[in-house]
PyMOL Python script that loads the backbone (N, CA, C, O; Angstrom):
from pymol import cmd

cmd.read_pdbstr("""\
ATOM      1  N   MET A   1      16.391 -33.519 -64.908  1.00  0.00           N
ATOM      2  CA  MET A   1      15.133 -32.801 -64.977  1.00  0.00           C
ATOM      3  C   MET A   1      15.031 -31.860 -63.789  1.00  0.00           C
ATOM      4  O   MET A   1      15.421 -32.201 -62.673  1.00  0.00           O
ATOM      5  N   SER A   2      14.514 -30.700 -64.037  1.00  0.00           N
ATOM      6  CA  SER A   2      14.275 -29.725 -62.980  1.00  0.00           C
ATOM      7  C   SER A   2      12.768 -29.533 -62.853  1.00  0.00           C
ATOM      8  O   SER A   2      12.030 -29.642 -63.832  1.00  0.00           O
ATOM      9  N   GLU A   3      12.335 -29.251 -61.657  1.00  0.00           N
ATOM     10  CA  GLU A   3      10.899 -29.089 -61.422  1.00  0.00           C
ATOM     11  C   GLU A   3      10.657 -27.847 -60.580  1.00  0.00           C
ATOM     12  O   GLU A   3      11.386 -27.582 -59.624  1.00  0.00           O
ATOM     13  N   THR A   4       9.624 -27.084 -60.942  1.00  0.00           N
ATOM     14  CA  THR A   4       9.232 -25.920 -60.160  1.00  0.00           C
ATOM     15  C   THR A   4       7.717 -25.917 -60.023  1.00  0.00           C
ATOM     16  O   THR A   4       7.016 -26.627 -60.744  1.00  0.00           O
ATOM     17  N   LYS A   5       7.224 -25.116 -59.096  1.00  0.00           N
ATOM     18  CA  LYS A   5       5.778 -24.977 -58.916  1.00  0.00           C
ATOM     19  C   LYS A   5       5.314 -23.679 -59.557  1.00  0.00           C
ATOM     20  O   LYS A   5       6.084 -22.731 -59.709  1.00  0.00           O
ATOM     21  N   VAL A   6       4.055 -23.654 -59.923  1.00  0.00           N
ATOM     22  CA  VAL A   6       3.432 -22.452 -60.477  1.00  0.00           C
ATOM     23  C   VAL A   6       2.603 -21.821 -59.365  1.00  0.00           C
ATOM     24  O   VAL A   6       1.823 -22.501 -58.699  1.00  0.00           O
ATOM     25  N   THR A   7       2.777 -20.513 -59.171  1.00  0.00           N
ATOM     26  CA  THR A   7       2.046 -19.814 -58.127  1.00  0.00           C
ATOM     27  C   THR A   7       0.617 -19.535 -58.577  1.00  0.00           C
ATOM     28  O   THR A   7       0.261 -19.799 -59.725  1.00  0.00           O
ATOM     29  N   THR A   8      -0.192 -19.008 -57.683  1.00  0.00           N
ATOM     30  CA  THR A   8      -1.579 -18.664 -58.025  1.00  0.00           C
ATOM     31  C   THR A   8      -1.644 -17.559 -59.071  1.00  0.00           C
ATOM     32  O   THR A   8      -2.676 -17.377 -59.717  1.00  0.00           O
ATOM     33  N   LYS A   9      -0.540 -16.812 -59.246  1.00  0.00           N
ATOM     34  CA  LYS A   9      -0.465 -15.779 -60.284  1.00  0.00           C
ATOM     35  C   LYS A   9       0.207 -16.327 -61.553  1.00  0.00           C
ATOM     36  O   LYS A   9       0.603 -15.558 -62.430  1.00  0.00           O
ATOM     37  N   TYR A  10       0.332 -17.657 -61.645  1.00  0.00           N
ATOM     38  CA  TYR A  10       0.922 -18.336 -62.795  1.00  0.00           C
ATOM     39  C   TYR A  10       2.381 -17.962 -63.015  1.00  0.00           C
ATOM     40  O   TYR A  10       2.846 -17.882 -64.152  1.00  0.00           O
ATOM     41  N   GLN A  11       3.095 -17.735 -61.925  1.00  0.00           N
ATOM     42  CA  GLN A  11       4.517 -17.443 -62.012  1.00  0.00           C
ATOM     43  C   GLN A  11       5.296 -18.662 -61.550  1.00  0.00           C
ATOM     44  O   GLN A  11       4.806 -19.468 -60.760  1.00  0.00           O
ATOM     45  N   THR A  12       6.523 -18.784 -62.058  1.00  0.00           N
ATOM     46  CA  THR A  12       7.391 -19.870 -61.641  1.00  0.00           C
ATOM     47  C   THR A  12       8.829 -19.374 -61.656  1.00  0.00           C
ATOM     48  O   THR A  12       9.122 -18.322 -62.224  1.00  0.00           O
ATOM     49  N   THR A  13       9.715 -20.124 -61.039  1.00  0.00           N
ATOM     50  CA  THR A  13      11.132 -19.787 -61.003  1.00  0.00           C
ATOM     51  C   THR A  13      11.861 -20.631 -62.032  1.00  0.00           C
ATOM     52  O   THR A  13      11.628 -21.836 -62.123  1.00  0.00           O
ATOM     53  N   ILE A  14      12.735 -20.016 -62.802  1.00  0.00           N
ATOM     54  CA  ILE A  14      13.559 -20.782 -63.733  1.00  0.00           C
ATOM     55  C   ILE A  14      14.641 -21.465 -62.904  1.00  0.00           C
ATOM     56  O   ILE A  14      15.388 -20.789 -62.197  1.00  0.00           O
ATOM     57  N   PRO A  15      14.738 -22.785 -62.977  1.00  0.00           N
ATOM     58  CA  PRO A  15      15.732 -23.497 -62.171  1.00  0.00           C
ATOM     59  C   PRO A  15      17.151 -23.006 -62.437  1.00  0.00           C
ATOM     60  O   PRO A  15      17.477 -22.578 -63.544  1.00  0.00           O
ATOM     61  N   GLU A  16      17.983 -23.075 -61.409  1.00  0.00           N
ATOM     62  CA  GLU A  16      19.337 -22.527 -61.478  1.00  0.00           C
ATOM     63  C   GLU A  16      20.157 -23.092 -62.639  1.00  0.00           C
ATOM     64  O   GLU A  16      20.824 -22.334 -63.344  1.00  0.00           O
ATOM     65  N   ASP A  17      20.119 -24.391 -62.844  1.00  0.00           N
ATOM     66  CA  ASP A  17      20.924 -24.977 -63.923  1.00  0.00           C
ATOM     67  C   ASP A  17      20.489 -24.463 -65.290  1.00  0.00           C
ATOM     68  O   ASP A  17      21.325 -24.267 -66.172  1.00  0.00           O
ATOM     69  N   ILE A  18      19.195 -24.244 -65.473  1.00  0.00           N
ATOM     70  CA  ILE A  18      18.693 -23.729 -66.749  1.00  0.00           C
ATOM     71  C   ILE A  18      19.020 -22.247 -66.882  1.00  0.00           C
ATOM     72  O   ILE A  18      19.381 -21.792 -67.968  1.00  0.00           O
ATOM     73  N   ARG A  19      18.899 -21.483 -65.788  1.00  0.00           N
ATOM     74  CA  ARG A  19      19.280 -20.051 -65.814  1.00  0.00           C
ATOM     75  C   ARG A  19      20.729 -19.901 -66.241  1.00  0.00           C
ATOM     76  O   ARG A  19      21.057 -19.051 -67.069  1.00  0.00           O
ATOM     77  N   LYS A  20      21.600 -20.735 -65.668  1.00  0.00           N
ATOM     78  CA  LYS A  20      23.027 -20.641 -66.003  1.00  0.00           C
ATOM     79  C   LYS A  20      23.272 -21.000 -67.463  1.00  0.00           C
ATOM     80  O   LYS A  20      24.028 -20.324 -68.160  1.00  0.00           O
ATOM     81  N   TYR A  21      22.628 -22.066 -67.916  1.00  0.00           N
ATOM     82  CA  TYR A  21      22.822 -22.506 -69.297  1.00  0.00           C
ATOM     83  C   TYR A  21      22.348 -21.447 -70.287  1.00  0.00           C
ATOM     84  O   TYR A  21      23.027 -21.173 -71.276  1.00  0.00           O
ATOM     85  N   LEU A  22      21.185 -20.851 -70.023  1.00  0.00           N
ATOM     86  CA  LEU A  22      20.628 -19.828 -70.912  1.00  0.00           C
ATOM     87  C   LEU A  22      21.183 -18.432 -70.645  1.00  0.00           C
ATOM     88  O   LEU A  22      20.883 -17.489 -71.377  1.00  0.00           O
ATOM     89  N   LYS A  23      21.990 -18.302 -69.599  1.00  0.00           N
ATOM     90  CA  LYS A  23      22.578 -17.012 -69.207  1.00  0.00           C
ATOM     91  C   LYS A  23      21.494 -15.971 -68.927  1.00  0.00           C
ATOM     92  O   LYS A  23      21.587 -14.824 -69.363  1.00  0.00           O
ATOM     93  N   VAL A  24      20.463 -16.395 -68.191  1.00  0.00           N
ATOM     94  CA  VAL A  24      19.360 -15.511 -67.829  1.00  0.00           C
ATOM     95  C   VAL A  24      19.741 -14.730 -66.575  1.00  0.00           C
ATOM     96  O   VAL A  24      20.198 -15.300 -65.585  1.00  0.00           O
ATOM     97  N   LYS A  25      19.547 -13.447 -66.637  1.00  0.00           N
ATOM     98  CA  LYS A  25      19.823 -12.556 -65.500  1.00  0.00           C
ATOM     99  C   LYS A  25      18.520 -11.865 -65.108  1.00  0.00           C
ATOM    100  O   LYS A  25      17.574 -11.851 -65.896  1.00  0.00           O
ATOM    101  N   PRO A  26      18.451 -11.294 -63.907  1.00  0.00           N
ATOM    102  CA  PRO A  26      17.248 -10.529 -63.550  1.00  0.00           C
ATOM    103  C   PRO A  26      16.985  -9.440 -64.593  1.00  0.00           C
ATOM    104  O   PRO A  26      17.893  -8.707 -64.985  1.00  0.00           O
ATOM    105  N   GLY A  27      15.753  -9.350 -65.024  1.00  0.00           N
ATOM    106  CA  GLY A  27      15.379  -8.365 -66.040  1.00  0.00           C
ATOM    107  C   GLY A  27      15.457  -8.903 -67.461  1.00  0.00           C
ATOM    108  O   GLY A  27      15.012  -8.240 -68.398  1.00  0.00           O
ATOM    109  N   SER A  28      16.021 -10.108 -67.635  1.00  0.00           N
ATOM    110  CA  SER A  28      16.081 -10.709 -68.974  1.00  0.00           C
ATOM    111  C   SER A  28      14.678 -11.027 -69.465  1.00  0.00           C
ATOM    112  O   SER A  28      13.776 -11.301 -68.674  1.00  0.00           O
ATOM    113  N   LYS A  29      14.509 -10.987 -70.765  1.00  0.00           N
ATOM    114  CA  LYS A  29      13.240 -11.390 -71.355  1.00  0.00           C
ATOM    115  C   LYS A  29      13.391 -12.816 -71.868  1.00  0.00           C
ATOM    116  O   LYS A  29      14.449 -13.205 -72.363  1.00  0.00           O
ATOM    117  N   VAL A  30      12.322 -13.583 -71.742  1.00  0.00           N
ATOM    118  CA  VAL A  30      12.298 -14.924 -72.301  1.00  0.00           C
ATOM    119  C   VAL A  30      11.115 -15.027 -73.256  1.00  0.00           C
ATOM    120  O   VAL A  30      10.090 -14.374 -73.065  1.00  0.00           O
ATOM    121  N   GLU A  31      11.269 -15.851 -74.281  1.00  0.00           N
ATOM    122  CA  GLU A  31      10.205 -16.069 -75.253  1.00  0.00           C
ATOM    123  C   GLU A  31       9.702 -17.497 -75.091  1.00  0.00           C
ATOM    124  O   GLU A  31      10.487 -18.422 -74.880  1.00  0.00           O
ATOM    125  N   TRP A  32       8.383 -17.668 -75.192  1.00  0.00           N
ATOM    126  CA  TRP A  32       7.757 -18.975 -75.041  1.00  0.00           C
ATOM    127  C   TRP A  32       7.148 -19.390 -76.369  1.00  0.00           C
ATOM    128  O   TRP A  32       6.506 -18.589 -77.048  1.00  0.00           O
ATOM    129  N   TYR A  33       7.355 -20.654 -76.735  1.00  0.00           N
ATOM    130  CA  TYR A  33       6.794 -21.218 -77.954  1.00  0.00           C
ATOM    131  C   TYR A  33       6.169 -22.573 -77.633  1.00  0.00           C
ATOM    132  O   TYR A  33       6.609 -23.273 -76.721  1.00  0.00           O
ATOM    133  N   MET A  34       5.150 -22.926 -78.386  1.00  0.00           N
ATOM    134  CA  MET A  34       4.579 -24.268 -78.306  1.00  0.00           C
ATOM    135  C   MET A  34       4.935 -24.991 -79.594  1.00  0.00           C
ATOM    136  O   MET A  34       4.590 -24.520 -80.678  1.00  0.00           O
ATOM    137  N   VAL A  35       5.618 -26.123 -79.498  1.00  0.00           N
ATOM    138  CA  VAL A  35       5.999 -26.921 -80.654  1.00  0.00           C
ATOM    139  C   VAL A  35       5.639 -28.371 -80.371  1.00  0.00           C
ATOM    140  O   VAL A  35       6.202 -29.003 -79.477  1.00  0.00           O
ATOM    141  N   LYS A  36       4.701 -28.882 -81.139  1.00  0.00           N
ATOM    142  CA  LYS A  36       4.277 -30.275 -81.008  1.00  0.00           C
ATOM    143  C   LYS A  36       3.949 -30.642 -79.557  1.00  0.00           C
ATOM    144  O   LYS A  36       4.328 -31.711 -79.080  1.00  0.00           O
ATOM    145  N   GLY A  37       3.249 -29.756 -78.869  1.00  0.00           N
ATOM    146  CA  GLY A  37       2.825 -30.030 -77.500  1.00  0.00           C
ATOM    147  C   GLY A  37       3.882 -29.774 -76.447  1.00  0.00           C
ATOM    148  O   GLY A  37       3.639 -30.028 -75.267  1.00  0.00           O
ATOM    149  N   PHE A  38       5.045 -29.280 -76.832  1.00  0.00           N
ATOM    150  CA  PHE A  38       6.104 -28.970 -75.872  1.00  0.00           C
ATOM    151  C   PHE A  38       6.240 -27.459 -75.729  1.00  0.00           C
ATOM    152  O   PHE A  38       6.162 -26.724 -76.714  1.00  0.00           O
ATOM    153  N   ALA A  39       6.442 -27.006 -74.509  1.00  0.00           N
ATOM    154  CA  ALA A  39       6.702 -25.584 -74.268  1.00  0.00           C
ATOM    155  C   ALA A  39       8.207 -25.360 -74.409  1.00  0.00           C
ATOM    156  O   ALA A  39       9.005 -26.018 -73.742  1.00  0.00           O
ATOM    157  N   ILE A  40       8.581 -24.441 -75.270  1.00  0.00           N
ATOM    158  CA  ILE A  40       9.982 -24.116 -75.513  1.00  0.00           C
ATOM    159  C   ILE A  40      10.243 -22.712 -74.984  1.00  0.00           C
ATOM    160  O   ILE A  40       9.490 -21.781 -75.268  1.00  0.00           O
ATOM    161  N   VAL A  41      11.304 -22.569 -74.220  1.00  0.00           N
ATOM    162  CA  VAL A  41      11.699 -21.259 -73.692  1.00  0.00           C
ATOM    163  C   VAL A  41      12.988 -20.844 -74.382  1.00  0.00           C
ATOM    164  O   VAL A  41      13.941 -21.620 -74.455  1.00  0.00           O
ATOM    165  N   ASP A  42      13.013 -19.625 -74.883  1.00  0.00           N
ATOM    166  CA  ASP A  42      14.195 -19.107 -75.552  1.00  0.00           C
ATOM    167  C   ASP A  42      14.537 -17.748 -74.958  1.00  0.00           C
ATOM    168  O   ASP A  42      13.656 -16.990 -74.552  1.00  0.00           O
ATOM    169  N   VAL A  43      15.818 -17.457 -74.916  1.00  0.00           N
ATOM    170  CA  VAL A  43      16.282 -16.153 -74.452  1.00  0.00           C
ATOM    171  C   VAL A  43      16.863 -15.438 -75.669  1.00  0.00           C
ATOM    172  O   VAL A  43      17.939 -15.798 -76.145  1.00  0.00           O
ATOM    173  N   PRO A  44      16.152 -14.424 -76.175  1.00  0.00           N
ATOM    174  CA  PRO A  44      16.671 -13.725 -77.360  1.00  0.00           C
ATOM    175  C   PRO A  44      17.933 -12.950 -76.997  1.00  0.00           C
ATOM    176  O   PRO A  44      17.951 -12.180 -76.037  1.00  0.00           O
ATOM    177  N   ASN A  45      18.975 -13.163 -77.772  1.00  0.00           N
ATOM    178  CA  ASN A  45      20.236 -12.461 -77.536  1.00  0.00           C
ATOM    179  C   ASN A  45      20.540 -11.586 -78.739  1.00  0.00           C
ATOM    180  O   ASN A  45      20.457 -12.029 -79.884  1.00  0.00           O
ATOM    181  N   LYS A  46      20.887 -10.355 -78.465  1.00  0.00           N
ATOM    182  CA  LYS A  46      21.272  -9.464 -79.547  1.00  0.00           C
ATOM    183  C   LYS A  46      22.652  -9.878 -80.041  1.00  0.00           C
ATOM    184  O   LYS A  46      23.549 -10.178 -79.254  1.00  0.00           O
ATOM    185  N   ILE A  47      22.799  -9.889 -81.348  1.00  0.00           N
ATOM    186  CA  ILE A  47      24.087 -10.228 -81.947  1.00  0.00           C
ATOM    187  C   ILE A  47      24.921  -8.957 -81.984  1.00  0.00           C
ATOM    188  O   ILE A  47      24.503  -7.946 -82.549  1.00  0.00           O
ATOM    189  N   LYS A  48      26.114  -9.014 -81.375  1.00  0.00           N
ATOM    190  CA  LYS A  48      26.949  -7.810 -81.286  1.00  0.00           C
ATOM    191  C   LYS A  48      27.443  -7.359 -82.653  1.00  0.00           C
ATOM    192  O   LYS A  48      27.457  -6.163 -82.947  1.00  0.00           O
ATOM    193  N   ASN A  49      27.847  -8.310 -83.490  1.00  0.00           N
ATOM    194  CA  ASN A  49      28.330  -7.962 -84.818  1.00  0.00           C
ATOM    195  C   ASN A  49      27.637  -8.867 -85.835  1.00  0.00           C
ATOM    196  O   ASN A  49      28.118  -9.966 -86.112  1.00  0.00           O
ATOM    197  N   PRO A  50      26.510  -8.415 -86.393  1.00  0.00           N
ATOM    198  CA  PRO A  50      25.734  -9.261 -87.299  1.00  0.00           C
ATOM    199  C   PRO A  50      26.510  -9.757 -88.510  1.00  0.00           C
ATOM    200  O   PRO A  50      26.293 -10.884 -88.955  1.00  0.00           O
ATOM    201  N   VAL A  51      27.407  -8.946 -89.053  1.00  0.00           N
ATOM    202  CA  VAL A  51      28.169  -9.359 -90.233  1.00  0.00           C
ATOM    203  C   VAL A  51      29.070 -10.539 -89.883  1.00  0.00           C
ATOM    204  O   VAL A  51      29.129 -11.516 -90.630  1.00  0.00           O
ATOM    205  N   ASP A  52      29.771 -10.457 -88.757  1.00  0.00           N
ATOM    206  CA  ASP A  52      30.625 -11.573 -88.326  1.00  0.00           C
ATOM    207  C   ASP A  52      29.797 -12.823 -88.081  1.00  0.00           C
ATOM    208  O   ASP A  52      30.205 -13.926 -88.446  1.00  0.00           O
ATOM    209  N   PHE A  53      28.623 -12.652 -87.458  1.00  0.00           N
ATOM    210  CA  PHE A  53      27.766 -13.803 -87.192  1.00  0.00           C
ATOM    211  C   PHE A  53      27.331 -14.468 -88.492  1.00  0.00           C
ATOM    212  O   PHE A  53      27.420 -15.689 -88.625  1.00  0.00           O
ATOM    213  N   LEU A  54      26.863 -13.675 -89.447  1.00  0.00           N
ATOM    214  CA  LEU A  54      26.384 -14.235 -90.705  1.00  0.00           C
ATOM    215  C   LEU A  54      27.506 -14.909 -91.495  1.00  0.00           C
ATOM    216  O   LEU A  54      27.308 -15.981 -92.067  1.00  0.00           O
ATOM    217  N   THR A  55      28.665 -14.291 -91.526  1.00  0.00           N
ATOM    218  CA  THR A  55      29.769 -14.917 -92.261  1.00  0.00           C
ATOM    219  C   THR A  55      30.252 -16.184 -91.567  1.00  0.00           C
ATOM    220  O   THR A  55      30.749 -17.095 -92.229  1.00  0.00           O
ATOM    221  N   SER A  56      30.118 -16.255 -90.273  1.00  0.00           N
ATOM    222  CA  SER A  56      30.510 -17.488 -89.572  1.00  0.00           C
ATOM    223  C   SER A  56      29.546 -18.616 -89.909  1.00  0.00           C
ATOM    224  O   SER A  56      29.940 -19.782 -89.877  1.00  0.00           O
ATOM    225  N   GLN A  57      28.294 -18.301 -90.233  1.00  0.00           N
ATOM    226  CA  GLN A  57      27.315 -19.324 -90.583  1.00  0.00           C
ATOM    227  C   GLN A  57      27.576 -19.896 -91.977  1.00  0.00           C
ATOM    228  O   GLN A  57      27.241 -21.048 -92.252  1.00  0.00           O
ATOM    229  N   ILE A  58      28.166 -19.098 -92.843  1.00  0.00           N
ATOM    230  CA  ILE A  58      28.467 -19.546 -94.203  1.00  0.00           C
ATOM    231  C   ILE A  58      29.500 -20.667 -94.186  1.00  0.00           C
ATOM    232  O   ILE A  58      29.465 -21.553 -95.040  1.00  0.00           O
ATOM    233  N   LYS A  59      30.414 -20.638 -93.228  1.00  0.00           N
ATOM    234  CA  LYS A  59      31.473 -21.641 -93.147  1.00  0.00           C
ATOM    235  C   LYS A  59      30.924 -23.021 -92.782  1.00  0.00           C
ATOM    236  O   LYS A  59      31.583 -24.032 -93.023  1.00  0.00           O
ATOM    237  N   LEU A  60      29.731 -23.068 -92.206  1.00  0.00           N
ATOM    238  CA  LEU A  60      29.137 -24.340 -91.826  1.00  0.00           C
ATOM    239  C   LEU A  60      28.608 -25.043 -93.066  1.00  0.00           C
ATOM    240  O   LEU A  60      28.149 -24.398 -94.010  1.00  0.00           O
ATOM    241  N   ASP A  61      28.673 -26.347 -93.057  1.00  0.00           N
ATOM    242  CA  ASP A  61      28.170 -27.119 -94.187  1.00  0.00           C
ATOM    243  C   ASP A  61      26.688 -27.403 -93.962  1.00  0.00           C
ATOM    244  O   ASP A  61      26.316 -28.489 -93.517  1.00  0.00           O
ATOM    245  N   LEU A  62      25.842 -26.414 -94.275  1.00  0.00           N
ATOM    246  CA  LEU A  62      24.411 -26.532 -94.046  1.00  0.00           C
ATOM    247  C   LEU A  62      23.664 -26.590 -95.366  1.00  0.00           C
ATOM    248  O   LEU A  62      24.034 -25.923 -96.332  1.00  0.00           O
ATOM    249  N   ASP A  63      22.625 -27.382 -95.399  1.00  0.00           N
ATOM    250  CA  ASP A  63      21.728 -27.456 -96.549  1.00  0.00           C
ATOM    251  C   ASP A  63      20.484 -26.656 -96.191  1.00  0.00           C
ATOM    252  O   ASP A  63      19.630 -27.129 -95.441  1.00  0.00           O
ATOM    253  N   ALA A  64      20.382 -25.444 -96.729  1.00  0.00           N
ATOM    254  CA  ALA A  64      19.292 -24.539 -96.352  1.00  0.00           C
ATOM    255  C   ALA A  64      17.929 -25.116 -96.683  1.00  0.00           C
ATOM    256  O   ALA A  64      16.993 -24.971 -95.896  1.00  0.00           O
ATOM    257  N   VAL A  65      17.797 -25.767 -97.828  1.00  0.00           N
ATOM    258  CA  VAL A  65      16.504 -26.339 -98.216  1.00  0.00           C
ATOM    259  C   VAL A  65      16.097 -27.423 -97.216  1.00  0.00           C
ATOM    260  O   VAL A  65      14.944 -27.479 -96.787  1.00  0.00           O
ATOM    261  N   LYS A  66      17.034 -28.269 -96.856  1.00  0.00           N
ATOM    262  CA  LYS A  66      16.765 -29.334 -95.885  1.00  0.00           C
ATOM    263  C   LYS A  66      16.363 -28.742 -94.534  1.00  0.00           C
ATOM    264  O   LYS A  66      15.432 -29.233 -93.895  1.00  0.00           O
ATOM    265  N   LEU A  67      17.059 -27.689 -94.095  1.00  0.00           N
ATOM    266  CA  LEU A  67      16.743 -27.056 -92.813  1.00  0.00           C
ATOM    267  C   LEU A  67      15.336 -26.468 -92.822  1.00  0.00           C
ATOM    268  O   LEU A  67      14.611 -26.590 -91.835  1.00  0.00           O
ATOM    269  N   VAL A  68      14.943 -25.834 -93.921  1.00  0.00           N
ATOM    270  CA  VAL A  68      13.603 -25.252 -94.012  1.00  0.00           C
ATOM    271  C   VAL A  68      12.549 -26.351 -93.961  1.00  0.00           C
ATOM    272  O   VAL A  68      11.546 -26.212 -93.262  1.00  0.00           O
ATOM    273  N   LYS A  69      12.765 -27.442 -94.694  1.00  0.00           N
ATOM    274  CA  LYS A  69      11.815 -28.548 -94.694  1.00  0.00           C
ATOM    275  C   LYS A  69      11.673 -29.129 -93.297  1.00  0.00           C
ATOM    276  O   LYS A  69      10.557 -29.392 -92.849  1.00  0.00           O
ATOM    277  N   GLU A  70      12.804 -29.337 -92.591  1.00  0.00           N
ATOM    278  CA  GLU A  70      12.765 -29.878 -91.242  1.00  0.00           C
ATOM    279  C   GLU A  70      12.048 -28.924 -90.284  1.00  0.00           C
ATOM    280  O   GLU A  70      11.289 -29.362 -89.419  1.00  0.00           O
ATOM    281  N   SER A  71      12.289 -27.637 -90.439  1.00  0.00           N
ATOM    282  CA  SER A  71      11.649 -26.652 -89.574  1.00  0.00           C
ATOM    283  C   SER A  71      10.148 -26.638 -89.785  1.00  0.00           C
ATOM    284  O   SER A  71       9.384 -26.532 -88.826  1.00  0.00           O
ATOM    285  N   ARG A  72       9.725 -26.744 -91.027  1.00  0.00           N
ATOM    286  CA  ARG A  72       8.295 -26.759 -91.329  1.00  0.00           C
ATOM    287  C   ARG A  72       7.626 -27.981 -90.696  1.00  0.00           C
ATOM    288  O   ARG A  72       6.495 -27.893 -90.219  1.00  0.00           O
ATOM    289  N   GLU A  73       8.317 -29.107 -90.693  1.00  0.00           N
ATOM    290  CA  GLU A  73       7.782 -30.320 -90.095  1.00  0.00           C
ATOM    291  C   GLU A  73       7.544 -30.132 -88.597  1.00  0.00           C
ATOM    292  O   GLU A  73       6.581 -30.664 -88.045  1.00  0.00           O
ATOM    293  N   ASP A  74       8.421 -29.376 -87.947  1.00  0.00           N
ATOM    294  CA  ASP A  74       8.298 -29.149 -86.494  1.00  0.00           C
ATOM    295  C   ASP A  74       7.052 -28.365 -86.139  1.00  0.00           C
ATOM    296  O   ASP A  74       6.559 -28.481 -85.017  1.00  0.00           O
ATOM    297  N   PHE A  75       6.524 -27.564 -87.065  1.00  0.00           N
ATOM    298  CA  PHE A  75       5.401 -26.700 -86.755  1.00  0.00           C
ATOM    299  C   PHE A  75       4.079 -27.207 -87.317  1.00  0.00           C
ATOM    300  O   PHE A  75       3.099 -26.465 -87.376  1.00  0.00           O
ATOM    301  N   LYS A  76       4.054 -28.460 -87.727  1.00  0.00           N
ATOM    302  CA  LYS A  76       2.796 -29.037 -88.236  1.00  0.00           C
ATOM    303  C   LYS A  76       1.962 -29.538 -87.108  1.00  0.00           C
ATOM    304  O   LYS A  76       0.868 -30.057 -87.332  1.00  0.00           O
TER     305      LYS A  76
END
""", "prot")
cmd.dss("prot")
cmd.show_as("cartoon", "prot")
cmd.util.cbc("prot")
cmd.orient("prot")
């Protein structure tokens, strides 16, 4: 677990281990979400080659209906 303080301007520092994992650099944008009472931080990354990315997802054995149902449950 990493811990930081919030300043009087509601700013905080992203801990080093999390910055490295998310590959956050100065000037990066982060997105904040609330899911079931938890704050989620995401770093949106542009996909360099969308066609390659999408075709790589097809190779995975995923059940799209199941994934949608599970995702909907997370946002209730």
